[in-house]
N, C-alpha and C positions, 0 to 999 in steps of 0.2 A: 794852752794857757801856760805862761811862764810864771811859776809860783814865786820866784825871786823878785822879778821886776813888776809883777802884777799886770803884764801885758798879754792880751789875747792876740794870738797870731793865727791868721786865717789864710788859707790858700784858695783862691778863686780860680776856677777853670771855666772860663766863659767861651763857649763855642757857638757856632752857628750852623743851621741846616743849610745844605746846598742841594741843588738839583742834580740828578744824574740822567742817564738815558732812559727814555720811555720804552715800555714794552711795545712791540709792534701791534698788539691787539689789546682790547679791554679783557681782563681776566680776573676772576675772583676765585677764592677757595683753593688756590694752588698750594701744594706742599713745597717746602723750601729747605735748603741747607747751604752751608758755606759761609763766606764772609762778605763784607761790603765790597771788596775788590775781586772776589772770586766766588761767585754764588751760583746757585742752580735753583730753578723752579720746575715743577712738573705737574701735569694734570691741571685741574681747576675747571672753571666754567667759563666758556666764551659764548657761543651760541648754543651750546650743549656741553655735556661732559667731554673733556679733552684728554688725550693721551700724549700730547706734545710736550716737549721740554725745551727750556731755554737756559743758556749760560750767560752770566754777567761778568764783565771784566773791570768794573768800576766806572765805566762810562757808556757802554753800549751792550745790547743783547744780541746773541747769536742763536739760531735754531740748532737744536741737537736732535738726536734720535727720539723716536716714540718710546714711551714706557713699554716694558715687556708685557705687563699684565693689563687688566681692564682700564679703560678711560675712567677717571674718577676725580673728585674734588674732596676737600676736607681732609687731605692726607697730612701726615707729619713727616718731617725729615730729620736726618742726623748725618753728621760727617762733613767732609770737605768737598770741594769741586773736583777732586781726583779720586775720592773714595767715599761715596755717600749712599744713603738709603732714602726711599720714600715708602711709607707703609700705611696701610689701612685706607679709609676714606669712603665717600658716598659714591655709589655707582649708578644712582638714579632709580627708576621704577623697578619694582619686583623685589630683588634682594635688598636693595638700598645700601647696606654697609658691606665693607670688604675686609678680608683678612690678609690681602696680598702685600708682599714686600718686593720692591724693585731695587736692585743694586746697581750703582753707577761706578764705573771704573775710570772715569776721566774721558772716555770716548764712546762708550756704549752701555746700554741697559741690559741686565740679565735678571732672571727670576731668582729671588731669595726665598728663604723659608717663610711660610705663612704664619701670621700671628694665630694663637690658639682659638680665637673666635672673631667673628665679624665686628668691626668697630668703625665709627666715624666721629668726627669732632672730638677726638681724644687728645691727650697731651703726649708729647714725645720729644726726646733729645738724645744727644750722645754722639758717638762715633760709629763708623760702619762695623766695628767689631765689639762695641760696648754701648749698645743703645737701650733705651727704656721707653715703653709705652704704658700709659695708665689711664684709667677712666674712659670717658666717651660714651657714645650711644651704641647700642647693638641693633637688633632687628626692629623693624616697624611692625606693630601688632594690629594695625588698622586704625588706631586712634593716637598712638604715641610711640616713641622709641623706648626700648628697654634701656635702663641706665647701668653702667658698669662701675665697679669699685676695684676690679682686678688690675694687677700690674704684671708686666712681663719684661724680661731682659733678652737682648739679642747678642749672640756671641760671634757673629759673622757668618753663621750657618743656620741656626735655628733659634726660636723663641722658647723661653721656659718661664714657669710661674715664679713670681717673687711676692713680696709683702703687699697686701691689698691696701687701698685707701680706706680711711675710716668712714667715708661717705662718698656716694657717687658724685662725680664732677665731670664737666665737659666745657668746651669753649674757653679754656684757660690759656693764658700765655705762659711760655716757659722757654728756657734757654740753658745752654751748658755744653760742655764737651765730653763729659763722661756720665755713666749711669748714676753717679752720686751727685750730679748737678741738679738743676731744675729750679 
């Protein structure tokens, strides 16, 4: 608002959705990281829990190597297509949730440090050397999942405790490029 002229000036940025390349298979609950033109997904559910990963170049998907740790879905990701992480997730019957971290270096997966407890449907974001995971569900107790309030940060090697949430949360959307985002 211009107080001298009394004119309200508004900038409108009108965009449109466009379609990109389809995944080669139907996949739900995959962990993801990267950008619109250089992204990665890993794990998820196809006809069962998957350990496969795919890269996206803005128009099409390519197969990449399998995750280093267990096949799982409900993971979170952090980082870029050349330095990223997938962590935690649902591994199916038995244990259900996972503490595992897989690190992506742009061409292959390797094992990263495990989160301090099993989690699935948690929130996470950041970079491969400054990531955060918080909330989510833990183990299945026969009738429900335990809920988490705890938060941990990743330094590129290991996870450590940080400030907890005030209440347990899961299935929330989040984004950002550093542990102070979200």
